[in-house]
N, C-alpha and C positions, 0 to 999 in steps of 0.2 A: 776816311775808312777805306774807300776804294783803292787808294794808293797802297795800303797794306795788303789788300787782296792781290794786287798785281805782283807784289814782292813774293808772295807765297805760291804763285802759279808755277807749276812744274811742267816743263816741256821735255819730252823724250825725243832726241834726234836719232833716227835710225839711218845711218849713212856709212858706206864703206870707204869713201874717199876722204883721206885725212885732211886735205886742204879744205874741202867743203865743210867737214865737221868743225874744224878749228874756226873758220870764218863765221859760220852760223852760231856756234856756241859763244864766241867772244861778243858778237854783235847783240845776240839776244840776252846774254848776261848783263851787258851794259844797259839794256832796257829794263832790267829788274827781274828777269825770269830766272828761275832755278833750272839748270840744265842737267840732263842725264844723257848718256850716249850709249848706243848699241851699234855694232858694226855689221850685223846681218839680221835678216828677218826673224830667224829662230831666236836669237838673243833678244831682239826687240819684243817678241811675244812674251818671253819669260819676264822681262823687265816690266812690261805692261801689267802682267798678272801680279807680280811681287810688289811693285812700287806705285801702281795706280797713278800715272801722270795725268795732268789736266788736259793735255793735248799731245799728239804725236805728229812729228814731221817725218814722213816715211818715204825714203828713196825707193824707187820702183826696181831699179837694176842692182840687186844685191846678191852677194854670194850665199851659199848654204840654202837659204830660202829667200826667194825674191819678194819684193814689196807687195806684189799682187796677191801671192799666196798668204803672206803674213797678215795682210789687211783682211782677206776673206776669212781666215781663221779667227782673227780678233773679233770681227763682227758676228761670227757664229757662236762666240763664247759669251753667255749672258753676264758673266762677271766683269767683262771689259768692253762689251759691245757699245756702251754709251760714251766711251772716250773718243772725242773727235780726232780723225786722222786726216791730215793734209798730205796728199800724194805729191812728191817732188820728182820730176823727171826732165831729162834733157830733150826728150821727145815731145815736141810741141804740137803735134798733129791732133786734130779733133778726135780721131779714133783712139789716140793714147789717153786723152782726157776721159772719153766715154768708157774705156777699158778700166781705168782707175776708179771711176765712179761706180761702174758695174761691180767691181770687186768689193765695194762698200765704203770707199773713201768718202769723207764728208766734203772735201774740197780738193782742189788741184792747183798746182803752180809749176812753172817751168824753171829750169836752170839754164844759164846762170841766174841765181836768185836776185830779184829786185827787192831789196830789203823793205822798202816802204810798202810795196804791194803785199809782200808776205806778212808784214806786221798787221796790215788791215785785215787780211784773211784770218790771221791768228785771233785778233780781237773779235771779229764777227763770229768765229766758231766757238770761242770761249763764252760769248754772250748768249748763244742759242741753247 
């Protein structure tokens, strides 16, 4: 029965870089996740409200509305505040991690993505 649950898990990838989107969506689809894509923070918020994903992978450096603002707004909205958000950024400094967590992100990972590490974080956040 657990296998079926994984197959039904919906992940929203909020990422403006097409190569990163394609790589992440292909790899996560192969792992059995249902993938949805948004290309900026504003679109990501709309999709979170309309489609209620199980988890969000949020790039922090986005156009229109950046990932920090989108995360802050998502966590302030009671309808979607419970959706786990994993912040993704190429900035690997501790202050970047603290800024993402301060905005409300549930977890943090760096780019380029280490798929095995990211999958572990996805599973941990889905389980909590």
